[in-house]
Structures are given as structure tokens and as C-alpha cells.
C-alpha positions as CSV (number, residue, x, y, z in Angstrom):
1,M,-34.6,-5.6,-2.0
2,K,-32.6,-5.2,0.9
3,I,-34.2,-8.5,2.4
4,L,-33.3,-10.1,-0.6
5,K,-30.0,-9.0,-0.5
6,K,-29.9,-10.6,2.9
7,I,-31.6,-13.7,2.2
8,F,-28.4,-14.1,-0.4
9,L,-25.8,-13.0,1.6
10,V,-26.9,-15.4,4.5
11,L,-27.2,-18.3,1.9
12,L,-23.9,-17.5,0.5
13,S,-22.4,-17.3,3.9
14,L,-23.6,-20.3,4.9
15,I,-22.1,-22.1,1.3
16,G,-19.1,-21.1,2.6
17,I,-19.6,-22.3,6.2
18,V,-19.9,-25.9,4.6
19,L,-17.0,-25.2,2.0
20,I,-14.4,-24.5,4.4
21,A,-15.8,-26.8,7.0
22,G,-15.2,-29.5,4.1
23,L,-11.0,-28.5,4.1
24,I,-10.5,-28.0,7.7
25,L,-12.8,-32.0,8.3
26,S,-11.5,-35.5,8.1
27,K,-12.7,-37.1,4.6
28,D,-13.2,-40.9,6.6
29,Y,-16.0,-42.0,8.2
30,A,-17.3,-44.5,10.1
31,V,-20.8,-45.9,11.0
32,E,-21.7,-49.1,13.1
33,R,-24.6,-50.6,14.5
34,E,-25.6,-53.8,16.2
35,V,-28.0,-55.7,17.9
36,I,-28.4,-58.9,19.9
37,I,-29.9,-62.1,18.7
38,N,-31.4,-64.5,20.3
39,Q,-29.7,-67.1,18.9
40,P,-26.2,-69.0,18.7
41,K,-23.0,-67.3,17.4
42,D,-22.2,-69.9,15.0
43,S,-25.7,-69.9,13.6
44,V,-25.9,-66.3,13.2
45,F,-22.1,-66.3,11.8
46,N,-22.7,-69.0,9.2
47,Y,-26.3,-67.1,8.2
48,V,-24.1,-63.4,7.8
49,K,-21.4,-65.0,6.3
50,M,-23.8,-66.2,2.8
51,M,-23.9,-63.0,1.0
52,K,-27.0,-64.0,-0.7
53,N,-29.1,-63.9,2.8
54,Q,-28.9,-60.4,2.4
55,D,-31.6,-60.1,0.0
56,N,-33.7,-61.4,3.1
57,F,-32.4,-58.6,6.0
58,S,-30.9,-55.5,4.0
59,V,-32.9,-52.8,3.5
60,W,-31.0,-51.5,0.3
61,N,-31.6,-54.9,-1.1
62,M,-35.5,-54.7,-0.4
63,K,-35.3,-51.1,-2.1
64,D,-35.4,-52.9,-5.9
65,P,-36.5,-56.7,-5.4
66,N,-36.2,-56.5,-9.2
67,S,-32.2,-55.3,-9.0
68,K,-30.3,-57.3,-11.7
69,K,-28.0,-59.7,-9.3
70,T,-25.1,-61.5,-11.2
71,F,-22.6,-63.6,-8.7
72,T,-19.1,-65.0,-9.2
73,G,-17.8,-68.0,-7.0
74,T,-18.3,-69.4,-3.8
75,D,-21.4,-67.9,-1.1
76,G,-19.5,-67.4,1.9
77,E,-16.4,-67.8,0.8
78,V,-13.6,-65.2,-0.1
79,G,-13.5,-64.0,-3.1
80,F,-17.2,-64.3,-3.3
81,I,-18.6,-61.2,-5.5
82,Y,-22.4,-60.2,-5.5
83,N,-23.1,-57.5,-8.1
84,W,-26.4,-55.4,-8.8
85,N,-27.8,-52.8,-11.2
86,G,-31.2,-51.5,-9.8
87,N,-33.1,-48.5,-9.8
88,D,-32.0,-45.2,-8.4
89,D,-32.5,-46.0,-5.0
90,V,-30.0,-49.0,-5.4
91,G,-27.8,-47.8,-8.1
92,E,-25.3,-50.6,-9.3
93,G,-22.4,-52.0,-7.9
94,E,-21.0,-54.9,-6.4
95,Q,-19.5,-56.2,-3.0
96,E,-16.9,-58.9,-2.2
97,I,-16.1,-60.9,0.3
98,K,-12.1,-59.7,1.1
99,K,-11.6,-62.1,4.6
100,I,-13.2,-64.3,6.8
101,T,-12.1,-64.7,10.5
102,P,-14.4,-68.0,11.3
103,G,-17.0,-67.3,13.8
104,E,-15.8,-63.6,14.4
105,R,-15.9,-61.4,10.9
106,I,-16.4,-60.9,7.7
107,D,-14.9,-58.1,6.0
108,I,-16.3,-57.2,2.6
109,E,-15.0,-54.7,-0.2
110,L,-18.1,-52.4,-1.9
111,R,-17.6,-51.0,-5.4
112,F,-20.4,-48.7,-6.3
113,K,-20.7,-47.9,-9.9
114,R,-23.7,-45.7,-9.5
115,P,-25.0,-42.9,-8.4
116,M,-21.5,-42.4,-7.5
117,V,-18.4,-43.8,-7.9
118,S,-16.4,-44.6,-5.0
119,T,-15.0,-48.1,-3.1
120,D,-16.0,-48.5,0.7
121,Y,-16.0,-51.2,3.3
122,A,-18.3,-53.1,5.1
123,Y,-18.0,-55.6,8.0
124,F,-19.9,-57.9,10.2
125,T,-19.0,-59.1,13.4
126,T,-20.5,-61.6,16.0
127,E,-19.8,-62.5,19.6
128,S,-21.3,-64.8,22.0
129,I,-23.5,-62.9,24.8
130,S,-24.4,-66.6,26.0
131,P,-24.6,-69.7,24.4
132,T,-28.2,-68.8,22.7
133,Q,-27.1,-65.0,22.2
134,T,-25.1,-63.5,19.9
135,R,-24.7,-59.6,19.6
136,V,-24.0,-58.9,15.7
137,K,-22.2,-55.6,14.7
138,W,-22.8,-54.2,11.3
139,G,-20.5,-51.9,10.1
140,F,-19.0,-49.0,7.2
141,T,-16.0,-47.6,6.7
142,G,-14.4,-44.8,3.8
143,E,-13.9,-41.6,2.3
144,M,-15.9,-39.1,1.6
145,P,-15.1,-36.6,-0.8
146,Y,-14.6,-32.7,-0.3
147,P,-17.3,-30.9,-0.1
148,M,-19.7,-34.2,1.2
149,N,-17.4,-34.6,4.1
150,A,-18.7,-31.4,5.7
151,I,-22.2,-33.0,5.9
152,K,-20.9,-36.7,6.4
153,S,-22.5,-37.0,10.1
154,V,-26.0,-36.2,8.4
155,M,-24.6,-39.3,6.1
156,G,-23.6,-41.3,8.8
157,N,-26.8,-40.8,10.8
158,M,-29.1,-42.0,7.2
159,I,-26.4,-45.1,6.7
160,G,-26.6,-45.8,10.4
161,K,-30.6,-46.0,10.3
162,D,-30.2,-48.1,7.6
163,L,-27.4,-50.4,8.9
164,Q,-29.9,-50.6,12.1
165,A,-33.5,-51.5,10.2
166,G,-31.0,-53.9,8.8
167,L,-30.2,-55.7,11.6
168,D,-33.5,-55.6,13.3
169,N,-34.7,-57.6,10.0
170,L,-31.6,-59.7,10.6
171,K,-33.1,-60.7,14.1
172,T,-36.5,-61.0,13.3
173,N,-35.9,-63.2,10.4
174,L,-33.0,-65.6,12.7
175,E,-35.2,-65.5,15.9
176,K,-38.2,-67.0,14.0
177,K,-36.5,-70.4,13.2
């Protein structure tokens, strides 16, 4: 009985630490990954700005190839909306191109509806390393609600792995051309 009581107290203490940490830690998060692609910057940028191309490299899009997708506007232009509704792995939501800095950056607003409601932001940047090499960065920023913010480093690592896998897919796809 004393062992169960000690286990209970340890678990209760751990929960308390997480809850207190959540009160102290920032709710903001930022995750960014990058890859070097052996293609000219213009070619890479023009591919990445077309949101429908994410079906060819994004890990999240590949988790449910049968998800229902609808599109509003002109792909690759400000205001284009990519809406998805899929299985529990991908949930439901939409992403909208909010700003494009030609040849440099695409800013996207992500509006998640399921499994959790939230609004976050993503971006792609391209930087010429040489005439035939481009550095691509893919980043996510947003806010994690209390008490989830206490484990944001774990979530950041999970998101980061998916971003890196997507960038690696992007590299493979574009270097085949």
C-alpha cells in the first residue's frame, strides 16, 4: 500500500510540475527546418508557391491520400485557399496564401478545425546558394494553449520531423527534374 501511495504522489507531483511549467512558459512556438536543393531558386520557388504541389511532398498530405480537398482562388496567388477534410491523422482545416514576396517567401495562414481548433502560420523561404542550388526553409509559428505549452518542445520536435521529411521529399522530387 505504501508503494502505491508513493507512486500516486510521484504522478501527482509530475502533473503539478507540468501544470506549473505551463503557467510560466511562453505559449508561442516556432519550428523551422531547411534543405539545400540542387535546382535554381526560381524553379524551386515557383514549385513551392503552388500549394497543390504539397500533395507531392508534404508528409501530412501523404498520411491520407483520400482526404477530400477543395480549392478556392488561383493556386500560387495571394488569397488561394486549400481546404482538406481527412482521417484522424490529418484532421480538417484550410490554408490560405496570405502574402508572397516574389522569389523569396510565401506566408500561409493555417486554420485547423479538427482535431483541435487553432490558427497557426507557416512559411517557405528560398535563398540562392549558387546558380544551381537553393536553400529552402519551411517554418511553422503559432500559440499552444495552456497546459499544452508545457510540452511544446516535444511537439516542436514532432512537427520538425514532419517538416524535415517533407523538405527531403521536396528535394528528391525537384532533383529528379
